N, C-alpha and C positions, 0 to 999 in steps of 0.2 A: 391479322397477325397472330393474335392470341389463339385463334383456332388452329393455325398451322403449327404453333409451338405445342399445343395440347396434343395434336396428332403425333408429333415427333416424340413427345414424352411418353405417350402410350405405346408407340412402336418400340422405343428404346427399352421400356420396361418388359415388353414381350421378348425383344431380341436378346437382352442380357440382363436378366432380373437380379443377378448377384454381383454385377460389375458395371462400373460407370463407363458407358461408351457414348461419346457425344455425337450422335448421328446427325443432328442439325448442324453441328460444326463441320463434320465431314461433308455434308451436302453443300454448305456454303463454300468449302475449299474446292470441291469438284465444279461448283458453278463458276468460281473464279477461274479455274483452269480452262473450262469450256469457253468462257467469255474471251480469255486471252487468245486461245487458239482461233476462235472465230474472228477476232479483231485482226489477227496476223493474216488469215486467209483473205479477209475483205480488203485489207490494205494491199496485199500482193495482187489482188484482181484489179483494184482501182488504179494502181500504179503501173499496171501492165507487166509486172514481173513474170518471167516465164519459169515455171516449175520444171525441174528435169524429169524426163520420162523415166530414166534409169540412172540413179545416182552412181557416181564413180566409186569403185571398191576402195580406193584410197581414201576417199572422203568418209565412207562408212566406218573404215578402221580408225581413222583419225578422230571422228566424232565420238566413236564408242569408248576409246581409251580416254579422251578428254572428258567425257561425261562421267566416267568412273571416278577420275581424280577430282574434278571439280565438285561432284556430289559429296564425296567423302571429305574434302576440304571444308565445305560449308557445314556439313553435319557433325563432324567429329574433331576437327582440328582445334587445339587449344587457342590458337591466335584468333580464330573466328568466334570464340565463345561469346564476346559482347553482342554479336548479332543474335545469338540464341537465348541469351540471358533473360529477356522479357518473358520467354515462353517455357524455359527449362531451369532445372536446378542442378548444380554440380553434384556428382556422386563420387567419382574416384578417377584417377588416371588410368588410361587404357593402354599405355605403351606407344612407342613411335610417335610421340608428340600428340596423341589423341586423348580424348576424354569420354568417360561414360556419364551421361546425365539423365535426369528424371524429369518427365513432363510435369509442369505445374498443373495441378488439379483444380486449384482455386480459381475463381473468376469465371469468365464466360466459356461456353463450350467451344466457341471459335478459337479462343486462346489455346485451349487444350488441343484442338486438332492441328493448329499451326505448330504447337510445341512437338507434336508427333512427326509432323512433316519435316520441320528444320532439323530434327536430331536423328532422322533416319536416312541414310544415304540411298537405300533402295527406293524410298518414296520420292526423294528429291530428284532421282535420275530421270523420272519422266519429264519433270519441269526443265531440268538442265538440258536434256536431249532436245526438247522442244525449242528451247531458246537457241541452242547451237544450230540446229537444223534450219530455224527461221533466219538465222544469220547468214547461212549459205545462200539464201534467196535474196536478202537485201544488202548484205555487205560481205561477199564471199571471200575477198582477199583479207580483210581484217579478221573475219571468223576463222579462216584457216590458220592465220598467224596465231591467234589466241588459242586455238585448239592444239596447235603444234607446241605451244608453251607448256600446256597442262599435260600433253602426252609426254613431253620430255621430262617433266617433273615425276610422272608416274614411273616412267622407265628408271629414273634416278633412284626412286624409292626402292624398287626391286633390286637394283644393283647395290645399293647401300646395305640392304638386308643380306644379299648374297655374299658381299664382301665380309660383313661381320661374322656370318656363319662359317665362311671359309677360314677366317682368321682364328676363330674359336677351334675349328678342326685342326688347323696347323699347330696350334699351341698345346693341344691335347684335351681330351675330354675330362670333365670334373671327376674326381676320384670318389666323391661321396655325395649323398643328397644335400649335406650341409653346405658343401663347396658349390653345389650347382646354383644355389640362390645368389652367390656372389659372382658367378661367372656367366650370368645370362647375357646373351649378346646385346650390346648397347651401342648407340651412336649418339653423341652429345648428351649423354645421361638418360636417354629414352630407351626402355627395355623393349625388345621385340617379342617377349613372352606375353601372351594375352592374360588379361586380368581374370579373376574368378568369375566376374559378371559376364565377360565375353565368352568364356569357355563353357559357362552353364548352358 
């Protein structure tokens, strides 16, 4: 074990000598994903589940939109911050009920890599899509119902933003830069203007 860690330490220093990149933590995370995918495939084979030769277009669209929403809900939503708190640290609000967070550097490299995973909707999308796709094999009716729910929430988000922007346009544009800060489109107190951290 110490030999493997030593090799990872040398590789990490060669890969990113001026920045902390937890390569052994990333390897463990990839290993966990590979084990999960292999377990799903083996379970499907043992239980005789038939994999579709050509997934229905409606399922692809449904799973895609649901993956987008569920990944963002887990990674950015303020309500789900307790799930990320062991691995991240609050930085600032990001608008639309979302948060910007920083990965905790202290502790194990596995903790760091999990922090990057759970705070990144793009990284989580692979896991979420795998889970939803597996659900179509083992529990298609329940999975489609759950995916439909998240797809409806995603559509509602965009409609809320469109409504807010349309309302602002109907009421007139701000007359000065000072006024524009007060007239940012909001819903339930959440601004839709991205924070400096997101726009950077």
